[in-house]
C-alpha positions in Angstrom: 12.8 -11.9 10.9 14.8 -12.0 7.6 13.4 -10.5 4.5 13.5 -13.9 2.7 11.4 -15.5 5.4 8.9 -12.6 5.5 8.4 -12.7 1.7 8.0 -16.5 1.7 5.5 -16.4 4.5 3.5 -13.8 2.6 3.5 -15.9 -0.5 2.2 -18.9 1.4 -0.4 -16.7 3.1 -1.6 -15.3 -0.2 -1.9 -18.8 -1.7 -3.8 -20.0 1.4 -6.2 -17.0 1.3 -7.0 -17.9 -2.3 -8.4 -21.2 -1.4 -8.3 -24.4 -3.4 -11.4 -23.4 -5.4 -9.5 -20.8 -7.5 -7.2 -23.5 -9.0 -10.0 -25.7 -10.4 -10.5 -25.6 -14.1 -14.3 -26.0 -13.7 -15.1 -23.3 -11.1 -18.6 -24.6 -10.4 -18.7 -28.4 -10.4 -22.2 -29.7 -11.0 -24.0 -31.2 -8.0 -25.1 -34.8 -8.0 -28.0 -35.2 -10.5 -31.5 -35.2 -8.9 -33.6 -38.4 -9.2 -35.3 -38.8 -12.5 -38.6 -36.9 -12.6 -40.5 -40.0 -13.6 -39.6 -41.5 -10.2 -40.9 -38.6 -8.2 -44.6 -38.4 -7.8 -46.5 -35.9 -5.6 -45.2 -36.1 -2.1 -42.3 -38.3 -3.1 -39.4 -36.1 -1.8 -36.0 -37.6 -0.9 -35.2 -37.5 2.8 -32.0 -35.6 2.2 -34.1 -32.8 0.6 -36.7 -32.9 3.3 -34.0 -32.5 5.9 -33.0 -29.2 4.3 -36.5 -27.7 4.7 -37.2 -25.3 7.6 -40.5 -25.6 9.4 -42.6 -23.3 11.6 -44.1 -24.3 14.9 -46.9 -26.0 13.2 -44.5 -28.2 11.2 -45.2 -26.4 7.9 -42.2 -25.9 5.5 -41.3 -22.2 5.5 -37.8 -22.2 4.1 -35.0 -24.1 2.5 -31.6 -24.4 4.2 -29.7 -24.7 0.9 -31.1 -21.4 -0.2 -30.2 -19.8 3.2 -26.6 -21.0 2.9 -26.4 -19.5 -0.6 -27.7 -16.2 0.6 -25.2 -16.1 3.5 -22.3 -17.0 1.1 -23.3 -14.2 -1.4 -23.6 -11.7 1.4 -20.2 -12.7 2.7 -18.7 -12.3 -0.7 -20.2 -8.8 -1.0 -18.6 -7.8 2.2 -15.2 -9.2 1.3 -12.5 -6.6 0.5 -11.5 -6.5 -3.1 -14.4 -8.5 -4.6 -15.7 -5.6 -6.6 -12.2 -4.9 -8.0 -10.9 -8.4 -8.5 -13.9 -10.8 -8.9 -16.9 -8.8 -10.2 -17.8 -11.5 -12.7 -17.9 -14.3 -10.2 -19.9 -12.1 -7.8 -22.3 -11.2 -10.5 -22.8 -14.9 -11.4 -23.4 -15.7 -7.8 -26.0 -13.0 -7.5 -27.8 -14.0 -10.7 -27.8 -17.7 -9.8 -29.1 -16.8 -6.3 -31.9 -14.7 -7.8 -32.8 -17.7 -10.0 -32.9 -20.0 -7.0 -35.2 -17.5 -5.1 -37.5 -17.3 -8.1 -37.7 -21.1 -8.3 -38.4 -21.3 -4.6 -41.0 -18.6 -4.8 -42.9 -20.7 -7.3 -43.1 -23.7 -4.9 -42.9 -22.1 -1.5 -46.6 -22.6 -0.7 -46.3 -26.4 -0.9 -42.7 -27.4 -1.6 -43.2 -31.0 -0.7 -45.6 -31.4 -3.7 -42.8 -30.4 -6.1 -39.7 -32.5 -5.5 -38.3 -31.6 -8.9 -38.6 -27.9 -8.1 -36.9 -28.5 -4.8 -34.1 -30.3 -6.5 -33.7 -27.4 -8.9 -33.6 -24.9 -6.0 -30.9 -27.0 -4.4 -28.9 -27.1 -7.6 -29.2 -23.4 -8.2 -28.4 -22.6 -4.5 -25.4 -24.8 -4.6 -24.1 -23.1 -7.8 -24.7 -19.6 -6.2 -22.8 -20.6 -3.1 -19.9 -21.9 -5.1 -19.7 -18.8 -7.2 -19.7 -16.7 -4.0 -16.9 -18.8 -2.5 -14.9 -18.4 -5.7 -15.4 -14.6 -5.7 -14.1 -14.4 -2.1 -11.2 -16.7 -2.8 -10.2 -14.7 -5.9 -10.4 -11.4 -4.0 -8.4 -12.7 -1.1 -5.8 -14.1 -3.3 -5.4 -10.9 -5.4 -5.5 -8.7 -2.2 -2.8 -10.9 -0.7 -0.7 -10.6 -3.8 -1.1 -6.8 -3.8 -0.2 -6.7 -0.1 2.8 -8.8 -0.9 3.9 -6.4 -3.6 3.4 -3.5 -1.3 5.6 -5.1 1.4 8.2 -6.1 -1.1 8.4 -2.5 -2.4 8.7 -1.2 1.1 11.5 -3.7 1.8 13.3 -2.6 -1.4 13.0 1.0 -0.3 14.2 0.2 3.2 17.2 -1.7 1.8 18.1 1.3 -0.4 18.0 3.6 2.6 20.1 1.1 4.6 22.7 0.9 1.8 22.8 4.6 1.7 23.0 5.5 5.4 23.7 2.5 7.7 27.1 3.0 9.4 27.5 6.4 7.8 29.2 9.1 9.9 27.1 12.2 9.1 29.0 14.6 11.4 31.6 15.6 10.6 30.2 14.8 7.2 27.1 15.4 5.0 25.1 16.9 7.9 27.9 19.3 8.9 30.4 19.6 11.7 29.8 20.0 15.4 31.7 23.0 16.9 31.9 24.1 20.5 32.7 27.4 22.1 36.4 27.3 23.0 37.2 25.4 26.1 33.5 24.5 26.8 30.8 22.0 26.0 28.4 24.6 24.5 27.4 23.9 20.9 27.6 26.9 18.5 24.5 28.0 16.5 25.7 26.4 13.4 26.1 23.1 15.3 22.5 23.2 16.3 21.6 23.1 12.6 23.5 19.9 12.4 21.6 18.5 15.4 18.3 19.5 13.7 19.3 17.5 10.6 20.1 14.4 12.6 16.8 14.7 14.6 14.9 15.0 11.3 16.5 11.9 9.8 15.7 9.9 13.0 12.1 11.1 12.9 11.8 9.9 9.3 13.7 6.6 9.8 12.6 5.2 13.2 14.7 2.1 13.0 17.9 4.0 13.2 19.9 5.0 16.2 22.9 7.3 16.5 26.3 6.8 18.1 27.8 10.1 19.4 31.5 9.9 20.2 33.6 12.8 21.6 37.3 13.1 20.9 40.1 15.4 21.9 43.7 15.9 21.0 46.5 14.9 23.4 47.2 18.4 24.8 47.4 18.2 28.6 45.1 20.5 30.6 46.4 23.6 32.3 47.5 23.3 35.9 44.4 25.1 37.1 42.0 23.0 35.1 43.7 19.8 36.1 43.7 20.8 39.8 39.9 21.5 39.6 39.4 18.2 37.9 41.4 16.3 40.5 39.4 17.9 43.3 36.3 16.4 41.6 38.0 13.1 41.1 40.1 12.4 44.2 40.6 8.8 43.1 43.1 10.1 40.5 45.2 12.1 42.9 47.9 9.5 43.1 47.9 8.6 39.4 50.7 9.7 37.1 50.5 13.0 35.3 49.9 11.3 31.9 47.0 9.2 33.3 45.5 12.3 34.9 45.7 14.2 31.6 44.2 11.3 29.7 41.3 11.1 32.2 40.8 14.8 31.9 40.5 14.6 28.1 38.1 11.7 28.3 35.9 13.7 30.7 36.0 16.7 28.3 35.0 14.5 25.4 32.3 12.8 27.4 30.8 16.2 28.3 30.7 17.3 24.7 29.1 14.0 23.6 26.6 14.4 26.4 25.9 17.9 25.2 25.0 16.6 21.8 22.8 13.9 23.4 21.0 16.6 25.4 20.4 18.7 22.2 18.9 15.7 20.4 16.7 14.9 23.3 15.4 18.5 23.1 14.5 17.8 19.5 12.3 14.9 20.6 14.7 12.0 19.9 14.2 9.2 22.4 17.0 8.6 24.9 17.1 4.9 24.0 18.1 5.8 20.4 21.3 7.7 21.4 24.6 6.3 22.6 27.0 8.9 23.9 30.7 8.1 24.6 33.8 10.1 25.3 37.1 8.6 24.1 39.5 11.5 24.8 42.6 11.3 22.7 42.5 7.6 22.1 41.4 7.7 18.5 43.2 10.5 16.6 42.3 11.3 13.0 45.6 13.1 12.4 49.0 13.7 14.0 48.9 15.7 17.1 52.3 17.2 16.2 50.7 20.0 14.3 48.1 22.6 15.1 46.0 21.4 12.1 46.2 17.8 13.3 45.2 18.7 16.8 42.3 20.7 15.5 41.1 17.7 13.4 41.3 15.5 16.5 39.1 17.8 18.6 35.7 16.6 17.3 32.4 15.0 18.1 31.3 12.3 15.6 27.7 11.2 14.9 27.3 7.9 13.2 23.9 6.4 12.0 23.5 2.8 13.1 20.9 0.0 12.9 20.2 -2.6 15.5 20.8 -6.2 14.4 17.9 -7.6 12.5 16.0 -10.3 14.3 16.5 -13.5 12.3 14.6 -15.7 14.8 10.9 -16.7 14.6 
């Protein structure tokens, strides 16, 4: 997934989490006005209000659904992450309005049907408490989403800085040191193990990275004894020309050394899937093989830090 797509998705998510209520200029729109008090005599309670009453088994009113909904909304707001930090005023308003609704209900709870105006007031207060609670939750979710977006953005910036610094960098020979082998062998020297440690530490700290280990040699042909032993192990090369045999020998030497570095990294805990090891023999010289210094420069094992391609799909 590309960074642009990720950031855009987080912005949309943050806006969605905020909810529509947070954009209203009047955060608590007034409920429909109750019927005029002069039109409500004893026992004259609108059906819509009666439907919100809870009854016991004897059919007696024991609760008010609008008040229950407000309590649930306030409790949900209290449990929402970030409310205390980002929406304390809205939560406080919700709690105070809910307390007022409870007090109003307490005054008529014994016979709520005899006080339609009181019931209407409980409904109005409960509605306001629920709306304030919803606003508190929406504000907290929006601000939490924006904070998470900022955190992700900062992480992406830091990751990009690391990538610009290291992706595609050859660290050996280079900043991490040089890999040296005992003469004529694939055994790493003690100083070379320090280089392996540095590479393993980097991979542990940057788990997205892989390494490409490539062994190289100069073009010096092997001794007759070494070539004879090599051909005994590779009989398919017996009929090849001397130049082809020498090239195959050097590739095998470079592969063994690359594999030795891979083995050392594995011992340091690096996953095998993060290491590519290849021997190229004398195919990629860094200097001319016509001098001792050039041949020495060409006998090397390189370690390059690489990143897998980013997934730009969905």
